[in-house]
C-alpha positions in Angstrom: 116.1 102.6 64.6 114.8 106.2 65.7 111.6 104.7 66.7 113.3 102.1 68.9 115.6 104.5 70.8 112.4 106.9 71.3 110.5 104.1 72.9 113.4 103.1 75.1 113.9 106.8 76.2 109.7 107.1 76.9 110.1 103.9 78.9 112.9 105.1 81.0 110.7 108.3 81.7 107.8 106.4 82.8 109.8 104.2 85.3 111.0 107.2 86.9 107.3 108.6 87.4 106.3 105.2 89.1 105.5 105.5 92.8 107.4 102.6 94.0 106.2 101.2 97.5 108.8 101.4 100.3 110.4 98.1 102.0 107.9 98.5 104.7 104.9 98.5 102.5 106.0 95.6 100.4 106.7 93.7 103.8 103.3 94.4 105.0 101.6 93.6 101.8 103.3 90.2 101.6 102.1 89.4 104.8 98.4 90.3 104.1 98.6 88.3 100.9 100.1 85.1 102.7 97.7 85.3 105.6 94.8 85.6 103.3 96.1 82.7 101.1 96.2 80.6 104.2 93.0 81.5 105.5 91.3 81.0 102.1 93.0 77.4 102.0 91.9 76.6 105.3 88.5 77.6 104.6 88.5 75.7 101.4 90.0 72.6 103.1 87.5 72.9 105.9 84.7 72.9 103.4 85.9 70.1 101.3 86.3 67.8 104.6 82.9 68.7 105.7 81.5 68.1 102.2 83.1 64.7 101.8 82.4 63.6 105.6 78.7 64.4 104.9 78.6 62.7 101.4 80.3 59.5 102.8 78.4 59.1 106.0 74.8 60.6 105.4 74.3 60.1 101.7 76.1 57.0 100.6 
């Protein structure tokens, strides 16, 4: 039981040392992640459409 309480105490100390992002940083990074996800999805969708179009109209 002593090891468990020591572990919990050490975890609490480590959590206090974490440099948590501010709300503004979190919001900005969330927008970046969403924008990149949409950009990659659009690129992959366009590539898929183009490849299917090419296969259906020129090869088959």
